MDTraj code that builds the backbone (N, CA, C; nanometers):
import mdtraj as md
import numpy as np

residues = "MET GLY LEU ARG GLY MET ARG VAL LYS LEU LEU ASN CYS GLY ASP ALA PRO TYR ARG LEU ASN GLY TYR PRO ALA LEU ARG VAL LEU ASP GLU ASN ARG GLU PRO PHE GLU GLY VAL ARG VAL VAL GLU GLY SER THR THR MET THR ASP PRO GLY PRO LYS ALA ILE THR VAL ARG PRO GLY GLU SER ALA SER THR VAL LEU ASN TRP ARG ASN THR VAL THR HIS GLY THR ASN VAL ASN GLY THR PHE LEU GLU VAL THR PRO GLY THR GLY ARG ASN PRO LEU SER LEU ARG VAL PRO GLY GLY LEU ASP LEU GLY THR THR GLY ARG LEU GLU SER THR ALA TRP SER LEU PRO".split()
xyz = np.array([
    [6.9566, 11.6367, 11.2785],
    [7.1200, 11.6267, 11.2642],
    [7.1112, 11.4825, 11.1960],
    [7.0420, 11.4063, 11.2299],
    [7.0348, 11.2852, 11.1405],
    [7.1539, 11.1583, 11.2812],
    [7.2238, 11.1956, 11.3566],
    [7.3062, 11.1612, 11.4554],
    [7.2610, 11.0162, 11.5066],
    [7.3316, 10.8879, 11.5025],
    [7.3282, 10.7753, 11.5441],
    [7.3934, 10.7418, 11.6055],
    [7.3537, 10.5987, 11.7072],
    [7.4766, 10.5501, 11.8037],
    [7.4569, 10.4404, 11.8394],
    [7.5291, 10.3530, 11.8709],
    [7.5384, 10.2185, 11.9721],
    [7.6388, 10.1636, 12.0158],
    [7.6054, 10.1009, 12.1150],
    [7.7234, 10.0508, 12.2135],
    [7.7025, 9.8530, 12.1726],
    [7.8214, 9.7928, 12.1412],
    [7.8711, 9.6841, 12.1196],
    [7.9496, 9.6304, 12.2253],
    [7.8610, 9.5593, 12.2843],
    [7.9623, 9.4639, 12.4453],
    [7.9923, 9.3501, 12.4052],
    [8.1136, 9.3181, 12.4524],
    [8.1811, 9.1649, 12.4294],
    [8.1820, 9.1294, 12.5867],
    [8.1158, 9.0367, 12.5865],
    [8.0992, 8.9539, 12.7497],
    [8.1924, 8.8006, 12.7247],
    [8.2695, 8.8231, 12.8131],
    [8.3832, 8.6894, 12.8378],
    [8.3140, 8.6064, 12.9296],
    [8.2573, 8.4963, 12.8299],
    [8.1812, 8.3503, 12.8797],
    [8.2454, 8.2284, 12.9449],
    [8.3894, 8.2780, 12.8939],
    [8.4773, 8.1433, 12.9132],
    [8.5133, 8.1510, 13.0041],
    [8.6824, 8.0533, 13.0756],
    [8.6677, 8.0695, 13.1751],
    [8.8016, 8.1156, 13.2166],
    [8.8875, 8.1770, 13.0750],
    [8.9975, 8.2350, 13.0983],
    [8.9943, 8.4026, 13.0510],
    [9.0963, 8.4628, 13.0924],
    [9.1110, 8.5919, 13.0137],
    [9.0934, 8.6310, 12.9069],
    [9.0246, 8.7396, 12.8590],
    [8.9777, 8.7752, 12.6703],
    [9.0871, 8.9134, 12.6566],
    [9.1928, 8.9128, 12.5820],
    [9.2543, 9.0118, 12.5777],
    [9.2374, 9.0924, 12.4443],
    [9.2140, 9.1988, 12.4854],
    [9.1644, 9.2475, 12.3454],
    [9.2506, 9.4088, 12.3112],
    [9.3108, 9.5000, 12.1966],
    [9.4032, 9.5983, 12.2037],
    [9.3422, 9.6522, 12.1195],
    [9.3073, 9.7891, 12.0759],
    [9.2599, 9.8383, 11.9781],
    [9.1120, 9.8497, 11.9506],
    [9.0309, 9.8605, 11.8519],
    [8.9913, 9.8608, 11.7642],
    [8.9013, 9.7899, 11.7173],
    [8.7573, 9.7350, 11.7032],
    [8.7002, 9.5984, 11.6913],
    [8.7257, 9.6031, 11.5272],
    [8.7336, 9.5008, 11.4023],
    [8.7268, 9.5729, 11.2591],
    [8.5477, 9.5251, 11.2373],
    [8.5133, 9.6081, 11.1906],
    [8.3734, 9.6350, 11.2022],
    [8.3263, 9.6216, 11.0045],
    [8.2229, 9.5184, 10.9875],
    [8.1988, 9.5143, 10.8181],
    [8.0124, 9.5490, 10.8328],
    [7.9788, 9.6254, 10.7952],
    [7.8009, 9.6239, 10.7441],
    [7.7704, 9.5596, 10.6245],
    [7.6718, 9.4834, 10.6552],
    [7.6015, 9.3610, 10.6137],
    [7.4871, 9.3939, 10.5783],
    [7.4239, 9.3371, 10.3966],
    [7.2709, 9.3735, 10.4179],
    [7.2334, 9.2477, 10.4463],
    [7.0778, 9.2431, 10.4308],
    [6.9753, 9.1331, 10.4784],
    [7.0364, 8.9963, 10.4347],
    [7.1088, 8.9820, 10.3155],
    [7.1294, 8.8181, 10.3125],
    [7.2938, 8.8324, 10.3558],
    [7.3316, 8.8717, 10.4255],
    [7.4671, 8.9038, 10.5059],
    [7.5759, 8.9204, 10.4293],
    [7.5640, 9.0069, 10.2802],
    [7.6441, 9.0608, 10.2053],
    [7.6892, 9.2000, 10.2450],
    [7.8597, 9.1864, 10.2508],
    [7.8763, 9.3515, 10.2753],
    [7.9140, 9.4263, 10.1818],
    [7.8407, 9.5667, 10.2148],
    [7.8701, 9.6854, 10.1160],
    [7.9339, 9.7449, 10.0874],
    [7.9806, 9.7362, 9.9589],
    [8.0452, 9.8160, 9.8983],
    [8.0719, 9.9507, 9.9442],
    [8.2064, 10.0422, 9.9528],
    [8.2099, 10.1638, 10.0009],
    [8.1797, 10.2262, 10.1213],
    [8.1681, 10.1491, 10.2066],
    [8.1575, 10.1232, 10.3763],
    [8.2894, 10.2157, 10.3979],
    [8.2553, 10.3696, 10.5129],
    [8.4518, 10.3635, 10.5808],
    [8.4231, 10.3491, 10.7415],
    [8.4790, 10.2731, 10.7774],
    [8.5185, 10.2645, 10.9053],
    [8.6294, 10.3529, 11.0018],
    [8.5415, 10.4143, 11.0535],
    [8.6520, 10.5011, 11.0883],
    [8.7374, 10.4654, 11.2288],
    [8.8443, 10.4221, 11.2665],
    [8.8563, 10.4418, 11.3920],
    [8.8861, 10.5390, 11.4553],
    [8.8104, 10.5697, 11.5818],
    [8.8038, 10.7155, 11.6739],
    [8.6725, 10.7881, 11.5892],
    [8.6528, 10.8711, 11.6919],
    [8.5367, 10.9568, 11.6772],
    [8.5309, 11.1250, 11.6596],
    [8.4485, 11.1704, 11.5468],
    [8.4378, 11.3533, 11.5963],
    [8.3606, 11.3704, 11.6921],
    [8.2342, 11.3047, 11.7148],
    [8.1129, 11.3010, 11.8053],
    [8.1655, 11.2415, 11.9654],
    [8.2891, 11.1914, 11.9887],
    [8.2464, 11.0842, 12.1115],
    [8.3717, 11.1054, 12.1786],
    [8.4145, 11.0900, 12.2836],
    [8.5227, 11.0723, 12.3684],
    [8.5702, 10.9257, 12.3117],
    [8.6737, 10.9086, 12.2462],
    [8.7659, 10.7691, 12.2440],
    [8.8825, 10.7130, 12.3448],
    [8.8392, 10.6319, 12.4325],
    [8.9572, 10.6180, 12.5458],
    [9.0994, 10.5768, 12.4315],
    [9.1231, 10.5566, 12.2759],
    [9.2403, 10.5563, 12.2578],
    [9.2611, 10.4287, 12.2234],
    [9.3182, 10.3635, 12.1482],
    [9.3615, 10.1964, 12.1500],
    [9.4785, 10.1863, 12.2427],
    [9.4395, 10.0611, 12.3514],
    [9.5388, 10.0057, 12.4456],
    [9.5109, 9.8758, 12.4455],
    [9.5717, 9.8200, 12.5552],
    [9.5364, 9.6282, 12.5455],
    [9.4883, 9.6813, 12.7016],
    [9.3619, 9.5592, 12.6900],
    [9.2879, 9.5710, 12.8272],
    [9.2496, 9.4350, 12.8516],
    [9.2221, 9.3737, 12.9596],
    [9.2166, 9.2231, 13.0104],
    [9.0348, 9.2324, 13.0385],
    [8.9509, 9.1122, 12.9870],
    [8.8381, 9.0947, 13.0375],
    [8.8484, 8.9705, 13.0666],
    [8.8062, 8.9801, 13.2228],
    [8.7971, 8.8907, 13.3106],
    [8.6519, 8.7861, 13.2817],
    [8.6439, 8.6294, 13.3343],
    [8.5385, 8.6000, 13.3205],
    [8.4578, 8.6237, 13.3539],
    [8.3163, 8.6766, 13.2885],
    [8.1781, 8.6731, 13.3614],
    [8.2087, 8.8827, 13.3116],
    [8.2911, 8.9350, 13.2526],
    [8.3086, 9.0794, 13.2796],
    [8.2954, 9.1083, 13.1191],
    [8.3050, 9.2209, 13.0997],
    [8.2674, 9.2687, 12.9907],
    [8.3754, 9.4224, 12.9060],
    [8.3633, 9.4234, 12.8029],
    [8.4311, 9.5411, 12.7045],
    [8.3299, 9.5837, 12.6006],
    [8.3428, 9.7158, 12.5690],
    [8.2539, 9.7452, 12.4743],
    [8.3263, 9.8303, 12.3893],
    [8.2520, 9.8996, 12.2783],
    [8.2937, 9.9638, 12.1739],
    [8.1414, 10.0653, 12.1313],
    [8.2014, 10.1948, 12.0816],
    [8.0606, 10.2820, 12.0709],
    [8.0818, 10.2752, 11.9409],
    [7.9694, 10.2891, 11.8766],
    [7.9686, 10.3241, 11.7363],
    [7.8781, 10.4016, 11.7081],
    [7.9147, 10.4994, 11.5766],
    [7.8006, 10.6438, 11.5768],
    [7.8559, 10.6648, 11.3676],
    [7.6890, 10.7404, 11.3803],
    [7.6899, 10.7337, 11.2206],
    [7.6128, 10.8433, 11.1973],
    [7.5911, 10.9212, 11.0778],
    [7.4527, 11.0014, 11.0419],
    [7.3829, 10.9301, 10.9278],
    [7.3348, 10.9387, 10.9370],
    [7.2085, 10.9292, 10.7850],
    [7.2499, 11.0495, 10.7326],
    [7.3280, 11.0982, 10.6882],
    [7.3226, 11.2129, 10.5493],
    [7.3156, 11.1729, 10.4005],
    [7.2507, 11.2359, 10.3726],
    [7.2098, 11.1692, 10.2796],
    [7.2692, 11.2975, 10.1088],
    [7.3321, 11.2565, 10.0347],
    [7.3679, 11.3691, 9.9287],
    [7.3252, 11.3373, 9.8410],
    [7.4320, 11.2112, 9.7577],
    [7.4390, 11.1374, 9.6216],
    [7.4550, 11.0558, 9.6247],
    [7.4057, 10.9278, 9.5329],
    [7.4371, 10.8059, 9.5208],
    [7.3504, 10.7168, 9.5961],
    [7.4012, 10.5705, 9.6650],
    [7.2895, 10.4750, 9.6827],
    [7.3243, 10.4663, 9.8014],
    [7.2023, 10.4697, 9.9490],
    [7.2003, 10.4895, 10.0489],
    [7.2529, 10.3334, 10.0708],
    [7.3258, 10.3491, 10.2310],
    [7.3647, 10.2504, 10.2589],
    [7.2683, 10.1748, 10.3921],
    [7.2057, 10.0668, 10.4002],
    [7.1011, 10.0762, 10.4680],
    [7.1578, 9.8940, 10.5377],
    [7.2372, 9.8958, 10.6144],
    [7.2637, 9.7899, 10.6697],
    [7.1568, 9.6752, 10.7399],
    [7.1850, 9.5785, 10.7625],
    [7.0874, 9.5081, 10.8803],
    [7.1242, 9.4418, 10.9804],
    [7.2621, 9.3844, 10.9201],
    [7.3538, 9.3214, 11.0210],
    [7.5123, 9.3549, 11.0591],
    [7.5772, 9.3821, 11.1846],
    [7.6989, 9.4222, 11.1442],
    [7.8165, 9.2862, 11.1967],
    [7.8639, 9.2910, 11.0828],
    [7.9970, 9.1899, 11.1821],
    [8.1173, 9.2773, 11.2500],
    [8.1692, 9.1828, 11.3397],
    [8.2350, 9.2566, 11.4545],
    [8.3841, 9.1556, 11.4805],
    [8.4506, 9.2044, 11.4705],
    [8.5962, 9.1199, 11.4929],
    [8.6435, 9.1753, 11.6002],
    [8.6610, 9.0878, 11.7042],
    [8.6983, 9.2117, 11.8457],
    [8.8430, 9.2092, 11.8035],
    [8.9293, 9.1248, 11.7079],
    [9.0726, 9.1357, 11.7018],
    [9.1231, 9.0765, 11.6102],
    [9.2564, 9.0780, 11.5860],
    [9.3422, 9.0159, 11.5076],
    [9.3610, 8.8828, 11.5739],
    [9.3106, 8.7775, 11.4872],
    [9.3320, 8.6573, 11.4895],
    [9.1905, 8.5746, 11.5770],
    [9.1052, 8.6248, 11.5747],
    [8.9570, 8.6362, 11.6397],
    [8.8456, 8.5904, 11.5452],
    [8.7755, 8.5154, 11.5913],
    [8.6570, 8.4806, 11.4627],
    [8.5515, 8.6294, 11.4845],
    [8.5316, 8.6550, 11.3609],
    [8.4037, 8.7684, 11.3323],
    [8.2505, 8.7081, 11.4228],
    [8.2156, 8.8028, 11.4295],
    [8.0753, 8.7680, 11.4896],
    [7.9740, 8.8710, 11.4410],
    [7.8579, 8.8185, 11.4112],
    [7.7314, 8.8642, 11.2895],
    [7.6184, 8.9133, 11.4111],
    [7.5955, 9.0720, 11.4224],
    [7.4976, 9.0979, 11.5058],
    [7.3340, 9.1505, 11.4274],
    [7.2381, 9.1214, 11.4243],
    [7.1588, 9.1941, 11.3446],
    [7.1021, 9.3249, 11.4562],
    [7.1370, 9.4382, 11.3838],
    [7.1094, 9.5525, 11.4254],
    [6.9769, 9.6188, 11.4395],
    [6.8961, 9.6384, 11.5818],
    [6.7794, 9.6951, 11.5736],
    [6.7535, 9.8139, 11.5363],
    [6.6795, 9.8186, 11.4373],
    [6.6276, 9.9509, 11.3113],
    [6.7519, 9.9265, 11.2258],
    [6.8267, 9.8643, 11.2384],
    [6.9389, 9.8520, 11.1060],
    [7.0710, 9.9823, 11.1065],
    [7.1452, 10.0017, 11.0583],
    [7.2597, 10.0896, 11.0294],
    [7.1894, 10.1960, 10.8824],
    [7.1417, 10.2868, 10.9110],
    [7.1502, 10.3713, 10.8217],
    [7.2436, 10.4486, 10.8245],
    [7.3380, 10.4210, 10.7254],
    [7.4571, 10.5447, 10.6969],
    [7.4178, 10.6292, 10.5508],
    [7.3127, 10.6377, 10.5461],
    [7.2828, 10.7066, 10.4619],
    [7.3537, 10.6774, 10.2701],
    [7.4141, 10.8235, 10.2283],
    [7.4781, 10.7927, 10.1067],
    [7.6540, 10.8207, 10.1650],
    [7.6686, 10.8543, 10.2507],
    [7.8756, 10.8785, 10.2864],
    [7.8917, 10.7517, 10.3406],
    [7.8173, 10.6819, 10.3986],
    [7.8638, 10.5464, 10.4032],
    [7.9770, 10.5192, 10.5339],
    [7.9394, 10.6653, 10.6135],
    [8.0986, 10.6502, 10.7015],
    [8.0167, 10.6181, 10.8334],
    [8.0994, 10.5353, 10.8948],
    [8.0711, 10.4536, 11.0459],
    [8.1918, 10.4960, 11.1602],
    [8.1924, 10.5221, 11.2291],
    [8.2700, 10.5393, 11.3664],
    [8.2598, 10.4448, 11.4680],
    [8.3878, 10.4350, 11.4926],
    [8.4274, 10.3518, 11.6597],
    [8.4798, 10.3990, 11.7179],
    [8.4645, 10.3486, 11.8301],
    [8.5954, 10.3794, 11.9492],
    [8.6706, 10.2678, 11.9988],
    [8.7721, 10.3285, 12.0346],
    [8.8728, 10.1713, 12.1051],
    [8.7640, 10.0561, 12.1972],
    [8.8268, 9.9551, 12.1936],
    [8.7631, 9.9142, 12.3325],
    [8.8057, 9.9650, 12.4488],
    [8.6934, 9.9251, 12.5490],
    [8.7114, 9.9924, 12.7055],
    [8.6495, 9.9330, 12.7634],
    [8.7064, 9.9360, 12.9086],
    [8.5874, 9.8237, 13.0387],
    [8.5398, 9.9247, 13.0497],
    [8.4449, 9.8681, 13.1015],
    [8.3020, 9.9882, 13.1781],
    [8.3567, 10.0743, 13.3015],
])
top = md.Topology()
chain = top.add_chain()
for i, resn in enumerate(residues, 1):
    res = top.add_residue(resn, chain, resSeq=i)
    for name in ("N", "CA", "C"):
        top.add_atom(name, md.element.get_by_symbol(name[0]), res)
traj = md.Trajectory(xyz[None], top)
């Protein structure tokens, strides 16, 4: 079926609570950390349970996560094979760039789904 998935975990390494609300902002980047054109990030998922957007507080030493999924569906056009994922936890937060083991092979559809941030 070509279904892929991964969890992105945000660990609060600070000494103050970290507030999140909703979905992360995501960008798929190539090996030069340039964004792919035509990638569609969808908030919510057709294949996974999404807790839905709500305000959460991540206490120091605790974590929150979002789950991503995609299909390597190839129809026509150019394949999206991302090397990095840029994650912005929320409005006004700095983006973080992560190397994705095995890459993000979104096929030609360029569709990436994410769940809202949630506590474990």
